[in-house]
C-alpha positions as CSV (number, residue, x, y, z in Angstrom):
1,X,-66.0,-75.4,147.9
2,X,-67.7,-77.0,145.0
3,X,-65.7,-77.8,142.0
4,X,-67.1,-75.0,140.0
5,X,-66.5,-72.5,142.4
6,X,-62.7,-73.9,142.6
7,X,-62.4,-73.8,139.0
8,X,-63.5,-70.1,138.8
9,X,-61.1,-69.2,141.6
10,X,-58.2,-70.7,139.8
11,X,-59.7,-68.9,136.4
12,X,-59.7,-65.6,138.3
13,X,-56.2,-66.2,139.8
14,X,-55.0,-66.9,136.1
15,X,-56.7,-64.0,134.7
16,X,-54.9,-61.7,137.5
17,X,-51.5,-63.5,137.1
18,X,-52.0,-62.7,133.3
19,X,-52.9,-59.1,133.9
20,X,-50.1,-58.5,136.2
21,X,-47.4,-60.0,133.7
22,X,-48.6,-57.9,131.2
23,X,-48.4,-54.8,133.3
24,X,-45.1,-55.5,134.5
25,X,-43.9,-55.8,131.0
26,X,-45.4,-52.3,129.9
27,X,-43.7,-50.8,132.8
28,X,-40.2,-52.3,132.0
29,X,-41.0,-51.3,128.3
30,X,-41.8,-47.6,129.4
31,X,-38.9,-47.5,131.9
32,X,-36.3,-48.7,129.3
33,X,-37.4,-45.9,127.2
34,X,-37.4,-43.5,129.7
35,X,-34.0,-44.7,130.7
36,X,-32.9,-44.0,127.0
37,X,-34.3,-40.5,127.3
38,X,-32.5,-39.9,130.5
39,X,-35.8,-39.6,132.7
40,X,-35.2,-42.7,135.1
41,X,-32.3,-44.2,136.5
42,X,-31.0,-47.7,135.6
43,X,-31.9,-48.6,139.4
44,X,-35.5,-47.7,138.4
45,X,-35.7,-50.1,135.6
46,X,-33.9,-52.9,137.6
47,X,-36.4,-52.4,140.1
48,X,-39.3,-52.8,137.6
49,X,-37.4,-56.0,135.9
50,X,-37.4,-57.5,139.6
51,X,-41.2,-56.8,139.6
52,X,-41.8,-58.4,136.0
53,X,-39.7,-61.4,137.2
54,X,-41.9,-61.8,139.9
55,X,-44.9,-61.4,138.1
56,X,-43.9,-64.0,135.4
57,X,-43.0,-66.4,138.4
58,X,-46.6,-66.0,139.7
59,X,-47.9,-66.5,136.3
60,X,-46.0,-69.9,135.6
61,X,-47.2,-71.0,139.3
62,X,-50.8,-70.3,138.6
63,X,-50.5,-71.9,135.2
64,X,-49.1,-75.1,136.9
65,X,-52.2,-75.0,139.3
66,X,-54.5,-75.3,136.6
């Protein structure tokens, strides 16, 4: 693998990890608002918070690989 290909692969991974973390945060924020309205359960919010935690960990891992 050429250096430029490797760099673009890592950049792509970083872009994906950032987008995933951002989307997970939005999902959690929306779920918390829905919980306040009584539209979702606390368990659903917890599931999405776990998803966000995983996305944040992935972003941190990819950032360290840069």
